[in-house]
C-alpha positions as CSV (number, residue, x, y, z in Angstrom):
1,M,0.0,0.0,0.0
2,E,1.3,3.4,-0.9
3,R,1.1,6.2,1.7
4,I,0.3,9.8,0.7
5,T,0.0,13.0,2.7
6,I,-2.5,15.7,2.2
7,S,-3.0,19.1,3.9
8,L,-6.4,20.5,4.7
9,D,-7.5,23.7,6.2
10,E,-9.0,23.4,9.7
11,Q,-12.6,23.9,8.6
12,L,-12.4,21.3,5.9
13,A,-10.7,18.8,8.2
14,E,-13.4,19.3,10.8
15,A,-16.1,18.8,8.2
16,F,-14.4,15.7,6.9
17,D,-14.1,14.3,10.4
18,A,-17.8,15.0,11.0
19,L,-18.6,13.1,7.8
20,I,-16.4,10.2,8.8
21,A,-18.1,10.0,12.2
22,E,-21.6,10.2,10.6
23,R,-20.9,7.4,8.1
24,G,-19.1,5.2,10.6
25,Y,-15.6,5.1,9.2
26,R,-12.9,4.0,11.6
27,N,-10.3,6.4,10.2
28,R,-9.6,9.1,7.6
29,S,-7.8,6.7,5.3
30,E,-10.8,4.4,4.9
31,A,-13.0,7.4,4.1
32,M,-10.5,8.9,1.7
33,R,-10.1,5.6,-0.2
34,D,-13.9,5.3,-0.6
35,L,-14.2,9.0,-1.8
36,L,-11.4,8.4,-4.3
37,R,-12.9,5.2,-5.6
38,R,-16.3,6.9,-6.1
39,E,-14.7,9.8,-7.9
40,L,-12.6,7.6,-10.2
41,E,-15.6,5.4,-11.0
42,T,-17.7,8.5,-11.8
43,E,-15.0,9.7,-14.1
44,R,-14.7,6.3,-15.9
45,Q,-18.5,6.3,-16.4
46,R,-18.5,9.9,-17.6
47,K,-16.0,9.1,-20.3
48,G,-18.2,6.5,-22.0
49,D,-20.1,3.3,-22.0
50,E,-17.3,1.0,-23.4
51,G,-16.5,-2.1,-21.5
52,Q,-18.3,-4.3,-19.1
53,C,-20.2,-3.7,-15.8
54,I,-22.1,-5.2,-13.0
55,A,-25.1,-3.4,-11.7
56,T,-28.3,-3.4,-9.7
57,L,-31.5,-1.9,-11.0
58,S,-34.2,-1.3,-8.5
59,Y,-37.7,0.0,-9.4
60,L,-41.1,0.4,-7.8
61,Y,-44.3,-0.1,-9.7
62,N,-48.0,-0.4,-9.4
63,H,-48.9,-4.0,-10.0
64,H,-52.4,-3.0,-11.0
65,E,-51.1,-1.2,-14.1
66,R,-52.5,-3.1,-17.1
67,D,-50.1,-5.9,-18.2
68,L,-47.1,-4.2,-16.5
69,A,-45.9,-7.3,-14.7
70,E,-46.0,-9.2,-18.0
71,R,-44.2,-6.4,-19.9
72,L,-41.5,-6.3,-17.3
73,T,-41.0,-10.0,-17.3
74,G,-40.9,-10.0,-21.1
75,L,-38.2,-7.3,-21.1
76,Q,-36.2,-9.4,-18.6
77,H,-36.5,-12.5,-20.8
78,D,-35.6,-10.4,-23.9
79,H,-32.4,-9.4,-22.1
80,H,-31.6,-12.7,-20.4
81,D,-28.0,-12.2,-21.4
82,L,-27.8,-9.2,-19.0
83,T,-30.0,-10.4,-16.2
84,V,-28.2,-12.5,-13.6
85,S,-31.0,-12.5,-11.0
86,T,-34.1,-10.7,-9.8
87,M,-35.9,-10.3,-6.5
88,H,-39.5,-9.2,-6.2
89,A,-41.3,-8.0,-3.1
90,H,-44.8,-6.8,-2.3
91,L,-44.8,-3.5,-0.5
92,D,-48.5,-2.9,0.0
93,H,-51.8,-3.7,-1.8
94,D,-50.8,-1.7,-4.9
95,H,-47.0,-1.5,-5.1
96,C,-44.1,-3.9,-5.7
97,I,-40.4,-3.5,-5.8
98,E,-38.0,-5.4,-8.0
99,V,-34.2,-5.5,-7.8
100,A,-32.3,-7.0,-10.8
101,I,-28.7,-7.9,-10.7
102,L,-27.3,-7.2,-14.2
103,R,-24.0,-8.0,-15.9
104,G,-22.7,-7.2,-19.4
105,P,-21.7,-4.5,-21.8
106,T,-22.2,-1.1,-20.0
107,A,-24.1,0.5,-22.9
108,G,-26.5,-2.5,-23.1
109,V,-27.1,-2.6,-19.3
110,R,-27.9,1.2,-19.4
111,R,-30.3,0.8,-22.3
112,F,-32.0,-2.2,-20.6
113,A,-32.4,-0.2,-17.4
114,E,-33.8,2.8,-19.2
115,S,-36.3,0.6,-21.0
116,I,-37.5,-0.8,-17.6
117,V,-37.8,2.6,-15.9
118,A,-39.6,4.0,-19.0
119,E,-42.5,1.5,-18.8
120,S,-45.8,3.0,-18.0
121,G,-46.6,2.2,-14.3
122,V,-43.0,2.1,-13.1
123,R,-42.9,4.9,-10.5
124,H,-39.2,5.1,-9.5
125,G,-36.1,3.5,-10.8
126,S,-32.4,3.6,-9.9
127,L,-29.4,2.0,-11.6
128,N,-26.2,1.5,-9.5
129,L,-23.5,0.5,-11.9
130,V,-19.8,-0.4,-11.5
131,T,-17.5,-0.8,-14.4
132,V,-15.3,-4.0,-14.4
133,D,-12.5,-5.7,-16.3
134,V,-13.6,-9.2,-17.2
135,S,-11.1,-12.0,-17.5
136,T,-11.7,-14.4,-20.4
137,G,-10.2,-17.5,-18.9
138,G,-11.4,-19.5,-16.0
139,D,-9.6,-20.2,-12.7
140,A,-9.0,-23.6,-11.2
141,H,-12.7,-23.9,-10.4
142,G,-13.8,-23.0,-14.0
143,H,-15.0,-19.5,-13.0
144,G,-14.3,-16.2,-14.8
145,H,-13.7,-13.1,-12.8
146,A,-14.9,-9.5,-13.0
147,H,-12.5,-7.1,-11.4
148,P,-13.9,-3.7,-10.4
149,H,-11.3,-1.0,-11.2
150,D,-10.5,-0.4,-7.5
151,A,-9.0,-4.0,-7.3
152,R,-11.9,-5.4,-5.2
153,H,-12.9,-8.7,-6.7
154,V,-16.4,-9.7,-7.7
155,H,-16.7,-13.5,-8.4
156,Y,-19.2,-14.9,-10.9
157,R,-19.7,-17.9,-13.2
158,P,-19.4,-16.9,-16.9
159,R,-22.3,-17.5,-19.2
160,G,-22.2,-20.2,-21.9
């Protein structure tokens, strides 16, 4: 691990320490690493949709909306190559939440997420996306690997 030193004015340091305490970090280094990872990922995503990603898509919808559940399921089946798994929960008499775990080309994942959120009857949708480098070969267990750019590893079984 490389060590760096930064200087902050007193007000900024106090505000940073308050943020650290509020979020439950044990020290400034952990908080700074997370801030840097978030900023670097934001910049990678700003530069374009090339490459691969892993993502979660969550959305709320009214299940009484005409044929909406069938349309959503149809979209998921049409994009089975991107959909790893989904979870569905009933929130009340009218509303459901679904969370989909997605994996694939970043541009395709974004288009799929946008198509879900654009469906009439979907009330709220949010895509949380992380770009990854995907190894093409398998390891000793026959698995491929997705490596988020911050060197944390996400393990998955490759398709096909």
